[in-house]
C-alpha positions as CSV (number, residue, x, y, z in Angstrom):
1,X,-13.5,-7.0,-17.4
2,X,-11.4,-8.5,-14.7
3,X,-10.3,-6.2,-11.9
4,X,-6.5,-5.9,-11.7
5,X,-5.1,-4.4,-8.4
6,X,-2.1,-2.2,-8.8
7,X,-0.3,-0.8,-5.7
8,X,-0.3,3.0,-5.7
9,X,2.8,5.0,-5.4
10,X,1.7,7.4,-2.6
11,X,4.7,9.6,-2.9
12,X,3.7,10.4,-6.5
13,X,0.1,11.0,-5.5
14,X,1.3,13.3,-2.6
15,X,3.5,15.3,-5.0
16,X,0.5,15.8,-7.4
17,X,-1.9,16.8,-4.5
18,X,0.2,17.8,-1.4
19,X,-2.7,19.4,0.4
20,X,-5.4,16.8,-0.3
21,X,-3.2,13.7,-0.1
22,X,-1.0,13.7,3.0
23,X,1.4,10.8,3.8
24,X,3.6,10.1,6.8
25,X,7.1,11.5,6.8
26,X,9.7,9.5,4.8
27,X,11.7,8.7,8.0
28,X,8.7,7.0,9.5
29,X,7.9,5.1,6.3
30,X,11.5,3.9,6.0
31,X,11.8,2.7,9.6
32,X,8.9,0.3,10.1
33,X,9.3,-2.8,12.3
34,X,7.7,-6.2,12.3
35,X,4.2,-5.8,13.7
36,X,3.6,-2.3,12.5
37,X,0.4,-1.8,10.6
38,X,0.3,0.4,7.4
39,X,-2.4,1.6,5.0
40,X,-1.8,0.8,1.4
41,X,-3.9,1.8,-1.6
42,X,-4.7,-0.2,-4.8
43,X,-6.1,1.1,-8.0
44,X,-7.8,-1.0,-10.7
45,X,-5.4,-1.2,-13.7
46,X,-8.4,-1.7,-16.0
47,X,-10.4,1.4,-14.8
48,X,-9.4,4.2,-17.1
49,X,-11.1,6.9,-15.0
50,X,-9.0,6.0,-11.9
51,X,-12.1,6.3,-9.7
52,X,-12.1,2.8,-8.3
53,X,-9.7,1.3,-5.9
54,X,-9.4,0.2,-2.3
55,X,-7.5,1.3,0.8
56,X,-6.5,-1.6,3.1
57,X,-4.4,-2.3,6.1
58,X,-1.3,-4.5,6.0
59,X,0.7,-5.9,9.0
60,X,4.5,-5.9,8.5
61,X,5.9,-9.4,8.8
62,X,9.4,-9.0,7.3
63,X,11.7,-6.0,6.8
64,X,14.2,-6.3,3.9
65,X,17.2,-4.1,3.2
66,X,18.4,-4.2,-0.4
67,X,21.3,-1.9,-1.4
68,X,20.3,0.7,1.2
69,X,16.6,0.5,0.3
70,X,14.0,-0.8,2.6
71,X,11.3,-3.2,1.4
72,X,8.6,-4.9,3.4
73,X,6.5,-8.0,3.2
74,X,3.2,-8.1,5.1
75,X,-0.2,-9.7,5.3
76,X,-3.5,-8.1,4.3
77,X,-5.6,-7.5,7.3
78,X,-8.8,-6.5,5.5
79,X,-11.3,-8.6,3.6
80,X,-11.3,-6.8,0.2
81,X,-14.6,-5.4,-1.1
82,X,-13.8,-3.9,-4.5
83,X,-11.1,-6.6,-5.2
84,X,-13.1,-9.5,-3.7
85,X,-12.1,-12.7,-5.4
86,X,-8.9,-11.1,-6.7
87,X,-7.3,-10.4,-3.3
88,X,-7.9,-12.0,0.0
89,X,-7.5,-11.6,3.8
90,X,-4.1,-12.9,4.9
91,X,-2.6,-12.5,1.4
92,X,1.1,-11.7,1.3
93,X,1.9,-8.2,0.1
94,X,5.3,-6.8,-0.9
95,X,5.7,-3.0,-0.8
96,X,8.1,-0.1,-0.1
97,X,8.0,3.2,1.7
98,X,6.7,4.8,-1.5
99,X,3.5,2.8,-1.2
100,X,2.6,3.8,2.4
101,X,-0.4,6.1,2.8
102,X,-0.7,5.8,6.5
103,X,0.7,4.2,9.6
104,X,-1.5,3.0,12.5
């Protein structure tokens, strides 16, 4: 079965497991600048156990404000292992504050 990467909503995961899954404060996740580096997590949509996925770093290349909400576009800095052949180094990624697991 083909692997299908789905960007994780880290805010939801943090609410489910606040002690085991910490994320940066919202004010930091909402105020990134071009050049900042963030950690995002992808799960495999086709994995029913939710055990497989990958954490990778993305460099912010564009900050977008839409109706008071911040969105970001960045490029994947890692060479995917689990999603090799599906995702690639340098790939453009669109994400929001809710997807950020860490800030470097």
